[in-house]
Structure formats: structure tokens, C-alpha cells
TORVEX-676630 format. One line per field, with one value per atom (N, C-alpha, C): x, y, z; residue in three letters; atom name; residue number from 1. Coordinates in steps of 0.001 Angstrom, whole numbers. Layout:
<marmars>
X = X  ...;
Y = Y  ...;
Z = Z  ...;
rest = ALA  ...;
atom = CA  ...;
nr = NUM  ...;
</marmars>
This chain:
<marmars>
X = 6724  6524  5088  4286  2888  2693  3330  3049  4318  4326  5381  4745  5423  4948  5955  5495  6364  6089  7157  7015  7826  7187  7906  8290  9515  9994  10806  10483  11246  11388  12614  12911  12077  12208  11410  12251  13431  14304  13659  12775  12176  11033  10454  9267  9433  10366  10418  10729  11568  11927  10710  9940  8736  7760  7574  6676  7168  8454  9013  8854  9061  8911  7472  6537  5125  4698  5164  4830  5480  6730  7439  6787  6335  5663  4420  3665  2460  2826  3767  4125  4727  5428  6059  5030  3793  2729  1943  2270  1533  2217  1437  1960  2613  2416  2930  4257  4994  6253  5970  6820  6601  7932  7869  9041  8588  9498  9261  10306  9848  10771  10596  11632  11638  12302  11619  12191  12469  13739  14142  14139  13416  13253  14204  15496  16496  16402  16152  16002  17250  17015  18116  18551  17816  18182  18783  18709  19344  18368  17350  16378  17042  17868  18521  19417  20125  21046  20312  19205  18492  17820  17436  16875  17964  19146  20256  20598  20543  20893  19928  18664  17668  17528  18227  18109  18432  19449  19716  18557  17732  16610  15374  15204  13971  14254  13645  13823  13193  13880  13365  13069  13876  13779  14770  14285  15127  15059  16124  16186  16565  15755  16109  16451  17699  18185  18443  17458  17628  18355  19394  20176  19516  18613  17911  16419  15749  14299  13585  12652  11891  10394  9900  8470  7901  6807  6215  5773  5173  4726  5865  6992  8171  8654  8787  9349  8348  7049  6057  6127  6166  6291  7559  8649  9930  9837  9297  9184  8218  7086  6083  6634  7387  7908  9117  9831  10975  10597  9360  8893  8760  8700  8625  7308  6475  5268  4181  3351  2177  1175  1215  404  1326  1071  1988  1199  1505  780  1705  1296  2093  1349  2138  1581  2500  1984  2741  3714  4815  5862  5417  4378  3913  2970  2690  1845  432  -70  -1410  -2491  -2186  -3079  -2333  -2774  -2056  -2092  -1032  -852  -1906  -2532  -3533  -4780  -4904  -6013  -5929  -4754  -4618  -5549  -5930  -6827  -8193  -8593  -9852  -9736  -8492  -8263  -8209  -7743  -7522  -8769  -9946  -11115  -11372  -11059  -11252  -10093  -8858  -7690  -7655  -8116  -8043  -9242  -10128  -11244  -10953  -11759  -11567  -11225  -10645  -10206  -8684  -8165  -6717  -6229  -7148  -6816  -7778  -7228  -8055  -7459  -8291  -7805  -8514  -7811  -8415  -9080  -10121  -10787  -10998  -10845  -11109  -12456  -13154  -14366  -15610  -16514  -17732  -18634  -18403  -19191  -18780  -17557  -17114  -17570  -17461  -17854  -18209  -19402  -19887  -19076  -18259  -17441  -16090  -15774  -14504  -14513  -13382  -13300  -11941  -11919  -10680  -10580  -9391  -9200  -9434  -8921  -9075  -9465  -10480  -10918  -9841  -9785  -8852  -9272  -8326  -8686  -9708  -10522  -11610  -11099  -9944  -9443  -9007  -8492  -8108  -9338  -10378  -11615  -12249  -12211  -12795  -12045  -10722  -9925  -10041  -10141  -10276  -11568  -12668  -13952  -13946  -13341  -13229  -12407  -11304  -10454  -11174  -11937  -12663  -13686  -14384  -15368  -14668  -13543  -12776  -12272  -11788  -11283  -12394  -13565  -14664  -15200  -15271  -15778  -14787  -13491  -12483  -11925  -11734  -10922  -11622  -12022  -12556  -13748  -14901  -16146  -16355  -16916  -17403  -16490  -15302  -14408  -14172  -14523  -14388  -12999  -12320  -10982  -9973  -9446  -8426  -7024  -6883  -5552  -5078  -5897  -5474  -4230  -3205  -1932  -1892  -2914  -2972  -3681  -2896  -3463  -2700  -3445  -2841  -3182  -2222  -2367  -1822  -2441  -1858  -592  219  1449  1129  115  -252  -692  -1559  -2042  -908  -21  1126  1944  2308  3176  2453  1157  374  140  -98  -465  757  1661  2729  3782  3899  4825  4342  3052  2478  2424  2601  2426  3465  3025  3876  3947  3070  3024  3958  4893  5898  5558  4581  4354  2925  2168  969  -171  -443  -1654  -1405  -343  -22  -1094  -1745  -2806  -3945  -4343  -5433  -5062  -3828  -3372  -3427  -2957  -2952  -4374  -5307  -6696  -7353  -7032  -7579  -7105  -5833  -5297  -5923  -6144  -6791  -8164  -8908  -10238  -10136  -9211  -9038  -8674  -7867  -7395  -8357  -9447  -10478  -10337  -9489  -9340  -10470  -10949  -12006  -11386  -11922  -11362  -12243  -11658  -12369  -12012  -12928  -12706  -13007  -12073  -12287  -12149  -12907  -12821  -11591  -11013  -9885  -10156  -9385  -9368  -8066  -8171  -7004  -6602  -5331  -4791  -3874  -4340  -3567  -2347  -1217  4  49  373  497  1674  2550  3718  3494  2246  1939  2660  3198  3997  3178  1874  1058  689  1143  875  10  -334  -1222  -650  657  1248  1135  1041  853  -501  -1527  -2864  -2877  -2166  -2108  -1433  -344  354  -513  -1278  -2161  -3149  -3768  -4743  -4092  -2865  -2153  -1907  -1527  -1268  -2555  -3656  -4951  -5318  -5083  -5343  -4421  -3197  -2248  -2722  -3253  -3776  -4924  -5821  -6956  -6469  -5483  -4928  -4272  -3553  -2914  -3947  -5073  -6137  -6759  -6993  -7614  -6708  -5403  -4455  -3863  -4383  -3993  -2505  -1922  -504  -228  -1291  -1107  -1211  -1593  -1783  -432;
Y = -18593  -17617  -17101  -17435  -17021  -15602  -15270  -13992  -13215  -11953  -11009  -9974  -9678  -8647  -7512  -6342  -5168  -4240  -3834  -2961  -1682  -577  700  1185  1663  2005  3292  4153  5374  5600  5543  5704  4747  3456  2443  1476  1887  964  423  1193  770  -234  -301  -1136  -2233  -2097  -2983  -4434  -4662  -6039  -6796  -6171  -6814  -7141  -6204  -6426  -7577  -7600  -8665  -10034  -10100  -11383  -11866  -10959  -11353  -11817  -11114  -11538  -12878  -13046  -14300  -15464  -15230  -16278  -16770  -15837  -16202  -16954  -16421  -17021  -18421  -18641  -19943  -21056  -20692  -21685  -21951  -21204  -21343  -22363  -22926  -23959  -23391  -22092  -21490  -20767  -20560  -19820  -18325  -17611  -16176  -15467  -14152  -13324  -12043  -11442  -10152  -9180  -8030  -7018  -5731  -5328  -4044  -3026  -1922  -870  337  574  1685  2991  3973  5238  6308  6008  6978  7320  6317  6558  7204  8030  8692  7909  6849  6018  4699  3635  2356  1350  1841  923  -138  279  -674  -1642  -1135  -1982  -3057  -2695  -3698  -4735  -4338  -5324  -6303  -5803  -6689  -7645  -7142  -7957  -9119  -8937  -9986  -10927  -10655  -11496  -12973  -13320  -14745  -15462  -14726  -15307  -15509  -14672  -14687  -15101  -16201  -16733  -15811  -15665  -14883  -13422  -12852  -11422  -10676  -9670  -8853  -7397  -6673  -5246  -4457  -3443  -2456  -1188  -788  290  1564  2441  3746  4682  5315  6200  7571  7922  9207  8979  9942  9864  10291  9449  9734  9861  9238  9242  7837  7651  6320  5755  6597  6121  5579  6250  5842  4461  4262  2997  1845  2139  1088  615  1551  1214  396  823  136  -1313  -1501  -2838  -3720  -3152  -3928  -4430  -3574  -3956  -4889  -4873  -5771  -7102  -7211  -8443  -9560  -10790  -11960  -12705  -12334  -13094  -12953  -13991  -13921  -12911  -12690  -11668  -10838  -9519  -8613  -7680  -7738  -6995  -5996  -4736  -3802  -3480  -3387  -3167  -2251  -1628  -623  -1248  -554  -1044  -1079  -308  -299  -1456  -2302  -3478  -3106  -1956  -1517  -2450  -3195  -4227  -5550  -6476  -7742  -8537  -9286  -9961  -11027  -11571  -12610  -12099  -10762  -10219  -10642  -11097  -11535  -12713  -13451  -14586  -14149  -12919  -12400  -12044  -11830  -11409  -12564  -13733  -14843  -15235  -15336  -15728  -14801  -13504  -12546  -12594  -12621  -12628  -13857  -14991  -16224  -16416  -15428  -15443  -14424  -13389  -12448  -11040  -10924  -9625  -9558  -8568  -8379  -7367  -6649  -5665  -5860  -6049  -6181  -5292  -4442  -3482  -3665  -3339  -3333  -1992  -1993  -747  -669  537  820  1485  1721  2534  1657  1768  951  1283  2431  2758  1903  1377  423  -992  -1325  -2639  -2502  -2923  -2704  -3443  -4413  -5159  -4492  -3425  -2716  -2046  -2138  -1580  -941  23  649  485  106  -109  1172  2276  3581  4591  5388  6377  7425  7930  8998  10285  11213  12523  13208  14087  14735  15474  16166  16946  16040  14838  13907  13315  13036  12506  13542  14806  15883  16025  16105  16228  14976  13831  12588  12526  12983  12978  13951  15126  16081  15467  14831  14192  13083  12269  11162  11663  12725  13296  13851  14542  15083  13988  12907  11781  11201  11017  10400  11318  12600  13543  13713  13791  14099  12886  11774  10701  9348  8819  7453  7353  7066  7051  5693  5737  4515  3860  4431  3877  4941  4628  5611  5599  4472  4403  3992  4982  4713  4682  5112  5313  4196  3200  2108  1438  1289  750  -760  -1364  -2822  -3155  -3312  -3495  -4590  -5432  -6531  -6435  -6813  -6761  -8052  -8518  -9634  -9152  -10100  -9745  -8905  -9321  -8613  -7182  -7032  -5696  -4827  -5417  -4671  -4065  -4885  -4412  -3422  -3600  -2713  -1355  -1386  -165  620  -31  700  1258  676  1257  2626  2877  4141  5200  4795  5714  6829  8018  9205  9910  9547  10194  9470  10188  9578  9630  10440  10598  10237  11185  10867  10252  10704  10283  9106  8363  7275  6188  5950  4942  5301  6566  7028  6860  7209  7076  5623  4707  3291  2777  3188  2747  3387  4643  5318  4627  4227  3519  2129  1464  152  256  1282  1488  1842  2731  3160  1987  1068  -65  -1253  -1104  -2136  -3253  -3072  -4105  -4008  -5155  -5205  -5058  -4149  -3853  -4461  -5331  -5922  -5211  -5202  -4523  -5494  -5597  -6452  -5616  -5937  -5174  -5565  -4603  -4899  -4354  -4877  -4327  -3559  -2249  -1375  -844  -1022  -524  647  1852  3051  3175  3456  3661  5081  5265  6613  7384  6676  7314  7622  7710  7979  9226  9152  10248  11243  10997  11872  13136  14276  15563  16417  17608  18486  18803  19054  19394  18232  17012  15863  15895  16337  16457  17531  18619  19691  19198  18468  17937  16904  16151  15155  15798  16913  17583  18088  18575  19031  17866  16726  15556  15010  15129  14697  15484  16778  17608  17225  16864  16442  15149  14215  12972  13259  14140  14507  15106  15984  16603  15552  14619  13568  12705  12469  11687  12463  13746  14579  14693  14875  15089  13785  12650  11317  11025  11518  11269  9841  9100  7707  6746  7242  6362  5904;
Z = -7347  -6277  -6333  -5338  -5357  -4836  -3710  -3059  -2736  -3132  -2728  -1816  -715  215  209  -147  -261  918  1608  2776  2552  2200  2081  3479  3627  4972  4967  5924  6137  7638  8130  9557  10417  10112  10788  11621  12065  12780  14053  14688  15948  15757  14528  14339  13300  12413  11254  11621  12623  12978  13507  14367  14898  13770  12845  11715  10848  10552  9719  10373  11658  12354  12342  12502  12495  11102  10060  8699  8381  8769  8516  9260  10466  11239  10506  9952  9207  7929  7169  5890  6054  7157  7379  7551  7835  8018  6740  5676  4422  3503  2595  1701  448  185  -1042  -797  -1891  -1821  -1748  -1032  -846  -632  -691  -412  273  1007  1653  1123  649  132  927  1629  2317  1395  1137  299  1182  1434  2287  1493  1997  1277  1814  1766  2201  3674  4507  5948  6542  7558  8251  9486  9814  10953  10456  11257  10921  10303  9622  9034  8162  7230  6322  7088  8082  8834  9627  10274  11075  10185  8983  8047  7623  7337  6956  8114  9331  10494  10704  10301  10532  9342  8247  7051  7290  8092  8319  9009  9698  10437  9566  8539  7750  6310  5905  4574  3526  2407  1270  1626  2499  2805  1928  1213  348  789  513  835  -405  -712  -1728  -966  -1008  -152  -951  -984  -1627  -669  -1146  -288  -128  -1059  -985  -833  -213  -30  -1305  -1767  -2983  -2731  -1661  -1392  -1392  -660  -523  -1860  -2697  -3996  -4834  -4790  -5557  -5124  -3801  -3327  -3427  -3303  -3521  -4973  -5891  -7312  -7561  -6983  -7148  -6663  -5474  -4921  -5681  -6081  -6811  -8142  -8831  -10143  -10060  -8934  -8778  -8129  -7655  -7023  -8059  -7561  -8434  -8319  -7355  -7085  -8134  -8241  -9107  -8563  -7233  -6573  -5699  -5678  -4977  -4076  -2810  -1784  -1122  -1051  -245  1044  2117  3444  4229  5278  6019  7022  7245  8142  9592  9947  11334  11643  10633  10809  11277  10830  11230  10696  9639  9130  9175  9984  10134  8832  8595  7314  7066  8106  7888  7165  7008  6220  4756  4331  2933  2639  3680  3489  2956  3288  2760  1278  824  -555  -1538  -1095  -2015  -2812  -2203  -2999  -4186  -4022  -5108  -6094  -5574  -6447  -7350  -6831  -7595  -8510  -8537  -9487  -10588  -10677  -11789  -11322  -10120  -9622  -9695  -10411  -10480  -9454  -8826  -7794  -6627  -5426  -4224  -3146  -2560  -1571  -240  829  2147  2412  3210  3580  5085  5608  7020  7200  6099  6103  5959  6904  6888  5705  5049  3868  2666  2715  1692  2049  3324  3814  5294  5656  7017  8075  7646  8601  8878  8169  8389  9762  10466  11813  12058  12977  13420  14929  15386  16818  17612  17081  17723  16655  16921  15943  15714  14509  14173  14881  15115  15655  14762  15350  14605  13370  13494  12359  11208  11545  10492  9817  10610  10027  9101  9525  8720  7387  7474  6255  5394  6062  5329  4527  5140  4436  3261  3465  2358  1226  1617  615  -127  606  -26  -1032  -672  -1593  -2835  -2610  -3729  -4652  -4067  -4857  -5732  -5133  -5878  -6971  -6681  -7681  -8828  -8489  -9503  -10227  -9493  -10060  -10122  -8989  -8988  -8053  -8616  -7860  -7187  -5966  -5334  -4324  -4052  -3036  -1971  -720  357  996  935  1532  466  -210  -1232  -639  627  1200  2110  2341  3209  2635  3459  2990  2947  2356  2258  963  -114  -1449  -2187  -2896  -3633  -5120  -5945  -7394  -7997  -9065  -9805  -10500  -10940  -11662  -12896  -13651  -14871  -14564  -13560  -13206  -12677  -11886  -11356  -12479  -13441  -14524  -15432  -15589  -16434  -15776  -14474  -13744  -13278  -12564  -11883  -12840  -14028  -15011  -15491  -15352  -15799  -14691  -13453  -12318  -12328  -11973  -11985  -10623  -9701  -8388  -7429  -6849  -5981  -4495  -4116  -2680  -2268  -1747  -980  -1765  -2948  -3672  -4612  -4395  -5322  -5299  -4142  -4072  -5027  -4999  -5847  -7314  -7645  -9019  -9471  -8628  -8993  -9216  -8349  -8496  -9710  -9966  -11152  -12425  -12431  -13591  -13724  -12588  -12629  -13278  -12885  -13462  -14943  -15278  -16659  -17574  -17053  -17850  -17817  -17097  -17115  -16108  -15094  -14077  -13046  -12640  -11641  -10250  -9449  -8125  -7037  -6222  -5100  -3804  -2852  -1572  -433  517  1689  2952  3994  5245  6050  6745  7627  9025  9961  11324  11438  11485  11396  12762  13088  14355  14045  14325  14003  14898  14281  15056  15597  16903  17456  16871  16145  15543  14068  13661  12255  11772  10544  10008  9190  9034  8207  8980  8500  9136  8213  8700  7933  6554  6474  5179  4193  4742  3881  3190  3912  3320  2230  2481  1490  214  379  -791  -1507  -739  -1328  -2297  -1877  -2740  -4024  -3931  -5124  -6073  -5510  -6339  -6950  -6217  -6742  -8000  -7955  -9131  -10289  -9959  -10998  -11666  -10871  -11434  -12382  -11950  -12798  -14114  -14039  -15240  -16143  -15543  -16329  -17057  -16406  -17037  -18198  -17966  -19017  -20240  -19974  -21078  -21612  -21125  -21617  -21447  -20353  -20101  -19651  -19300  -18902  -20081  -21236  -22395  -22952;
rest = UNK  UNK  UNK  UNK  UNK  UNK  UNK  UNK  UNK  UNK  UNK  UNK  UNK  UNK  UNK  UNK  UNK  UNK  UNK  UNK  UNK  UNK  UNK  UNK  UNK  UNK  UNK  UNK  UNK  UNK  UNK  UNK  UNK  UNK  UNK  UNK  UNK  UNK  UNK  UNK  UNK  UNK  UNK  UNK  UNK  UNK  UNK  UNK  UNK  UNK  UNK  UNK  UNK  UNK  UNK  UNK  UNK  UNK  UNK  UNK  UNK  UNK  UNK  UNK  UNK  UNK  UNK  UNK  UNK  UNK  UNK  UNK  UNK  UNK  UNK  UNK  UNK  UNK  UNK  UNK  UNK  UNK  UNK  UNK  UNK  UNK  UNK  UNK  UNK  UNK  UNK  UNK  UNK  UNK  UNK  UNK  UNK  UNK  UNK  UNK  UNK  UNK  UNK  UNK  UNK  UNK  UNK  UNK  UNK  UNK  UNK  UNK  UNK  UNK  UNK  UNK  UNK  UNK  UNK  UNK  UNK  UNK  UNK  UNK  UNK  UNK  UNK  UNK  UNK  UNK  UNK  UNK  UNK  UNK  UNK  UNK  UNK  UNK  UNK  UNK  UNK  UNK  UNK  UNK  UNK  UNK  UNK  UNK  UNK  UNK  UNK  UNK  UNK  UNK  UNK  UNK  UNK  UNK  UNK  UNK  UNK  UNK  UNK  UNK  UNK  UNK  UNK  UNK  UNK  UNK  UNK  UNK  UNK  UNK  UNK  UNK  UNK  UNK  UNK  UNK  UNK  UNK  UNK  UNK  UNK  UNK  UNK  UNK  UNK  UNK  UNK  UNK  UNK  UNK  UNK  UNK  UNK  UNK  UNK  UNK  UNK  UNK  UNK  UNK  UNK  UNK  UNK  UNK  UNK  UNK  UNK  UNK  UNK  UNK  UNK  UNK  UNK  UNK  UNK  UNK  UNK  UNK  UNK  UNK  UNK  UNK  UNK  UNK  UNK  UNK  UNK  UNK  UNK  UNK  UNK  UNK  UNK  UNK  UNK  UNK  UNK  UNK  UNK  UNK  UNK  UNK  UNK  UNK  UNK  UNK  UNK  UNK  UNK  UNK  UNK  UNK  UNK  UNK  UNK  UNK  UNK  UNK  UNK  UNK  UNK  UNK  UNK  UNK  UNK  UNK  UNK  UNK  UNK  UNK  UNK  UNK  UNK  UNK  UNK  UNK  UNK  UNK  UNK  UNK  UNK  UNK  UNK  UNK  UNK  UNK  UNK  UNK  UNK  UNK  UNK  UNK  UNK  UNK  UNK  UNK  UNK  UNK  UNK  UNK  UNK  UNK  UNK  UNK  UNK  UNK  UNK  UNK  UNK  UNK  UNK  UNK  UNK  UNK  UNK  UNK  UNK  UNK  UNK  UNK  UNK  UNK  UNK  UNK  UNK  UNK  UNK  UNK  UNK  UNK  UNK  UNK  UNK  UNK  UNK  UNK  UNK  UNK  UNK  UNK  UNK  UNK  UNK  UNK  UNK  UNK  UNK  UNK  UNK  UNK  UNK  UNK  UNK  UNK  UNK  UNK  UNK  UNK  UNK  UNK  UNK  UNK  UNK  UNK  UNK  UNK  UNK  UNK  UNK  UNK  UNK  UNK  UNK  UNK  UNK  UNK  UNK  UNK  UNK  UNK  UNK  UNK  UNK  UNK  UNK  UNK  UNK  UNK  UNK  UNK  UNK  UNK  UNK  UNK  UNK  UNK  UNK  UNK  UNK  UNK  UNK  UNK  UNK  UNK  UNK  UNK  UNK  UNK  UNK  UNK  UNK  UNK  UNK  UNK  UNK  UNK  UNK  UNK  UNK  UNK  UNK  UNK  UNK  UNK  UNK  UNK  UNK  UNK  UNK  UNK  UNK  UNK  UNK  UNK  UNK  UNK  UNK  UNK  UNK  UNK  UNK  UNK  UNK  UNK  UNK  UNK  UNK  UNK  UNK  UNK  UNK  UNK  UNK  UNK  UNK  UNK  UNK  UNK  UNK  UNK  UNK  UNK  UNK  UNK  UNK  UNK  UNK  UNK  UNK  UNK  UNK  UNK  UNK  UNK  UNK  UNK  UNK  UNK  UNK  UNK  UNK  UNK  UNK  UNK  UNK  UNK  UNK  UNK  UNK  UNK  UNK  UNK  UNK  UNK  UNK  UNK  UNK  UNK  UNK  UNK  UNK  UNK  UNK  UNK  UNK  UNK  UNK  UNK  UNK  UNK  UNK  UNK  UNK  UNK  UNK  UNK  UNK  UNK  UNK  UNK  UNK  UNK  UNK  UNK  UNK  UNK  UNK  UNK  UNK  UNK  UNK  UNK  UNK  UNK  UNK  UNK  UNK  UNK  UNK  UNK  UNK  UNK  UNK  UNK  UNK  UNK  UNK  UNK  UNK  UNK  UNK  UNK  UNK  UNK  UNK  UNK  UNK  UNK  UNK  UNK  UNK  UNK  UNK  UNK  UNK  UNK  UNK  UNK  UNK  UNK  UNK  UNK  UNK  UNK  UNK  UNK  UNK  UNK  UNK  UNK  UNK  UNK  UNK  UNK  UNK  UNK  UNK  UNK  UNK  UNK  UNK  UNK  UNK  UNK  UNK  UNK  UNK  UNK  UNK  UNK  UNK  UNK  UNK  UNK  UNK  UNK  UNK  UNK  UNK  UNK  UNK  UNK  UNK  UNK  UNK  UNK  UNK  UNK  UNK  UNK  UNK  UNK  UNK  UNK  UNK  UNK  UNK  UNK  UNK  UNK  UNK  UNK  UNK  UNK  UNK  UNK  UNK  UNK  UNK  UNK  UNK  UNK  UNK  UNK  UNK  UNK  UNK  UNK  UNK  UNK  UNK  UNK  UNK  UNK  UNK  UNK  UNK  UNK  UNK  UNK  UNK  UNK  UNK  UNK  UNK  UNK  UNK  UNK  UNK  UNK  UNK  UNK  UNK  UNK  UNK  UNK  UNK  UNK  UNK  UNK  UNK  UNK  UNK  UNK  UNK  UNK  UNK  UNK  UNK  UNK  UNK  UNK  UNK  UNK  UNK  UNK  UNK  UNK  UNK  UNK  UNK  UNK  UNK  UNK  UNK  UNK  UNK  UNK  UNK  UNK  UNK  UNK  UNK  UNK  UNK  UNK  UNK  UNK  UNK;
atom = N  CA  C  N  CA  C  N  CA  C  N  CA  C  N  CA  C  N  CA  C  N  CA  C  N  CA  C  N  CA  C  N  CA  C  N  CA  C  N  CA  C  N  CA  C  N  CA  C  N  CA  C  N  CA  C  N  CA  C  N  CA  C  N  CA  C  N  CA  C  N  CA  C  N  CA  C  N  CA  C  N  CA  C  N  CA  C  N  CA  C  N  CA  C  N  CA  C  N  CA  C  N  CA  C  N  CA  C  N  CA  C  N  CA  C  N  CA  C  N  CA  C  N  CA  C  N  CA  C  N  CA  C  N  CA  C  N  CA  C  N  CA  C  N  CA  C  N  CA  C  N  CA  C  N  CA  C  N  CA  C  N  CA  C  N  CA  C  N  CA  C  N  CA  C  N  CA  C  N  CA  C  N  CA  C  N  CA  C  N  CA  C  N  CA  C  N  CA  C  N  CA  C  N  CA  C  N  CA  C  N  CA  C  N  CA  C  N  CA  C  N  CA  C  N  CA  C  N  CA  C  N  CA  C  N  CA  C  N  CA  C  N  CA  C  N  CA  C  N  CA  C  N  CA  C  N  CA  C  N  CA  C  N  CA  C  N  CA  C  N  CA  C  N  CA  C  N  CA  C  N  CA  C  N  CA  C  N  CA  C  N  CA  C  N  CA  C  N  CA  C  N  CA  C  N  CA  C  N  CA  C  N  CA  C  N  CA  C  N  CA  C  N  CA  C  N  CA  C  N  CA  C  N  CA  C  N  CA  C  N  CA  C  N  CA  C  N  CA  C  N  CA  C  N  CA  C  N  CA  C  N  CA  C  N  CA  C  N  CA  C  N  CA  C  N  CA  C  N  CA  C  N  CA  C  N  CA  C  N  CA  C  N  CA  C  N  CA  C  N  CA  C  N  CA  C  N  CA  C  N  CA  C  N  CA  C  N  CA  C  N  CA  C  N  CA  C  N  CA  C  N  CA  C  N  CA  C  N  CA  C  N  CA  C  N  CA  C  N  CA  C  N  CA  C  N  CA  C  N  CA  C  N  CA  C  N  CA  C  N  CA  C  N  CA  C  N  CA  C  N  CA  C  N  CA  C  N  CA  C  N  CA  C  N  CA  C  N  CA  C  N  CA  C  N  CA  C  N  CA  C  N  CA  C  N  CA  C  N  CA  C  N  CA  C  N  CA  C  N  CA  C  N  CA  C  N  CA  C  N  CA  C  N  CA  C  N  CA  C  N  CA  C  N  CA  C  N  CA  C  N  CA  C  N  CA  C  N  CA  C  N  CA  C  N  CA  C  N  CA  C  N  CA  C  N  CA  C  N  CA  C  N  CA  C  N  CA  C  N  CA  C  N  CA  C  N  CA  C  N  CA  C  N  CA  C  N  CA  C  N  CA  C  N  CA  C  N  CA  C  N  CA  C  N  CA  C  N  CA  C  N  CA  C  N  CA  C  N  CA  C  N  CA  C  N  CA  C  N  CA  C  N  CA  C  N  CA  C  N  CA  C  N  CA  C  N  CA  C  N  CA  C  N  CA  C  N  CA  C  N  CA  C  N  CA  C  N  CA  C  N  CA  C  N  CA  C  N  CA  C  N  CA  C  N  CA  C  N  CA  C  N  CA  C  N  CA  C  N  CA  C  N  CA  C  N  CA  C  N  CA  C  N  CA  C  N  CA  C  N  CA  C  N  CA  C  N  CA  C  N  CA  C  N  CA  C  N  CA  C  N  CA  C  N  CA  C  N  CA  C  N  CA  C  N  CA  C  N  CA  C  N  CA  C  N  CA  C  N  CA  C  N  CA  C  N  CA  C  N  CA  C  N  CA  C  N  CA  C  N  CA  C  N  CA  C  N  CA  C  N  CA  C  N  CA  C  N  CA  C  N  CA  C;
nr = 1  1  1  2  2  2  3  3  3  4  4  4  5  5  5  6  6  6  7  7  7  8  8  8  9  9  9  10  10  10  11  11  11  12  12  12  13  13  13  14  14  14  15  15  15  16  16  16  17  17  17  18  18  18  19  19  19  20  20  20  21  21  21  22  22  22  23  23  23  24  24  24  25  25  25  26  26  26  27  27  27  28  28  28  29  29  29  30  30  30  31  31  31  32  32  32  33  33  33  34  34  34  35  35  35  36  36  36  37  37  37  38  38  38  39  39  39  40  40  40  41  41  41  42  42  42  43  43  43  44  44  44  45  45  45  46  46  46  47  47  47  48  48  48  49  49  49  50  50  50  51  51  51  52  52  52  53  53  53  54  54  54  55  55  55  56  56  56  57  57  57  58  58  58  59  59  59  60  60  60  61  61  61  62  62  62  63  63  63  64  64  64  65  65  65  66  66  66  67  67  67  68  68  68  69  69  69  70  70  70  71  71  71  72  72  72  73  73  73  74  74  74  75  75  75  76  76  76  77  77  77  78  78  78  79  79  79  80  80  80  81  81  81  82  82  82  83  83  83  84  84  84  85  85  85  86  86  86  87  87  87  88  88  88  89  89  89  90  90  90  91  91  91  92  92  92  93  93  93  94  94  94  95  95  95  96  96  96  97  97  97  98  98  98  99  99  99  100  100  100  101  101  101  102  102  102  103  103  103  104  104  104  105  105  105  106  106  106  107  107  107  108  108  108  109  109  109  110  110  110  111  111  111  112  112  112  113  113  113  114  114  114  115  115  115  116  116  116  117  117  117  118  118  118  119  119  119  120  120  120  121  121  121  122  122  122  123  123  123  124  124  124  125  125  125  126  126  126  127  127  127  128  128  128  129  129  129  130  130  130  131  131  131  132  132  132  133  133  133  134  134  134  135  135  135  136  136  136  137  137  137  138  138  138  139  139  139  140  140  140  141  141  141  142  142  142  143  143  143  144  144  144  145  145  145  146  146  146  147  147  147  148  148  148  149  149  149  150  150  150  151  151  151  152  152  152  153  153  153  154  154  154  155  155  155  156  156  156  157  157  157  158  158  158  159  159  159  160  160  160  161  161  161  162  162  162  163  163  163  164  164  164  165  165  165  166  166  166  167  167  167  168  168  168  169  169  169  170  170  170  171  171  171  172  172  172  173  173  173  174  174  174  175  175  175  176  176  176  177  177  177  178  178  178  179  179  179  180  180  180  181  181  181  182  182  182  183  183  183  184  184  184  185  185  185  186  186  186  187  187  187  188  188  188  189  189  189  190  190  190  191  191  191  192  192  192  193  193  193  194  194  194  195  195  195  196  196  196  197  197  197  198  198  198  199  199  199  200  200  200  201  201  201  202  202  202  203  203  203  204  204  204  205  205  205  206  206  206  207  207  207  208  208  208  209  209  209  210  210  210  211  211  211  212  212  212  213  213  213  214  214  214  215  215  215  216  216  216  217  217  217  218  218  218  219  219  219  220  220  220  221  221  221  222  222  222  223  223  223  224  224  224  225  225  225  226  226  226  227  227  227  228  228  228  229  229  229  230  230  230  231  231  231  232  232  232  233  233  233  234  234  234  235  235  235  236  236  236  237  237  237  238  238  238  239  239  239  240  240  240  241  241  241;
</marmars>
């Protein structure tokens, strides 16, 4: 199994089938073995049911069905650690980053990079683009958050939150077993651990299509900052060792 694709999902019954079909269409044209894992985060709608209904249509589709909501970080960790692939990529259920972007990652993953992330920020890579700019208040909070992340935790990455990240099997097991953040700042924690453990992090540009149904609200940013401070404290007190 070369590639596992993990899709964390919460109340995604309206979008998940389209995303799964598009990913399956791409994977069916590849020469390597792959799997798709949907991790349901205690959805209140029919997310789990519609995934089960489409299983006969999509080869190697698996469902991890959590009955309670734990947070995106929790279910990403769960899916990454239960995957079988030599490389494991998590991506968003809204398909804001098309799966063919993985082609930009292979040259790095198959060399000496165990972690490769997508970026929407031209400061990371000048070829990164967004279909539609974020609202001004999100850009403002995002820039404050990015500066805070770099000062407190991990320097040199402007887009730590892009939901398109790939890890080798070794890096996955080394990093995600140590993760403690279950919700918003789990990406930052994973990258901080990658740096702490000596893994080389590669960055590739993506073309990002923002979903108008994005679930990130103001309270999410507030919780993110609290979790960022927790990560910093965990690093200082060596809780990841």
C-alpha cells in the first residue's frame, strides 16, 4: 500500500460523496495501491450512512465511525495511525485542495523529506494561489496567528493550517503518537514535533478553493490561540519526550 488518504469529516453528508468520487477517479488512474479512510467525528447528520452507501462503488474505502465528537485533530490522528500506506495524506472533506496536488509532493517524499505540506501563502511559495481571497477579518486574524506561531513554536512556515499534509509511515508513527491537541492547533503541533524530531519539512504550492460553508468561526480562532500556548508549554516542559 503506497498511499493512504485520510478525510476527517463532521456533518459532511452534502459534500463527502462528491469528494470521494473525485479522489477515487484520480486514484483509479494511478499505478500504485491506495486506500481512502473517512473518519467521522460524531456527525449529527448522515455522514457515516452516505459513506457506507457509496462503499460498493469505491475500492478500498474505509470508514472509522466515532459516535461522539472529539475534534479534527483527534480524528486526523486516529486515521493517520490506523492507515496502512507507506505515505499518509490528510485532506479536507470539502475538497478545497484537489487530490492531484499530491503529484507535487512525490519528488520530495521519495527523496529525503518525511513531511510535505501544501501552502496557500505566497510567502511560503510564490506559486501558491487562492481562488477567492479570505474576508479581511480572517486575513487579519490569520496573519496575527501566523506571526504568533512562528515566534512561539515553529519559525519559517506561513501556512501551517492548510488541510493538505503528507507524512511517511515512519514520521506518522513517530509524530502522531505524541500529539495531544485534539482540535484547532493540531497542525501546528504536528509540525512542531516534526521539527523537534529532526524530520525535514517540504512545502509545495497549492491552488486553494475556499468553501463558502467553512466551519471555522471566531471562537475557533480564540481556541486556536489557547492551544498554541499549550503546545509551547508542552515543548518547554518536555511533555512530548
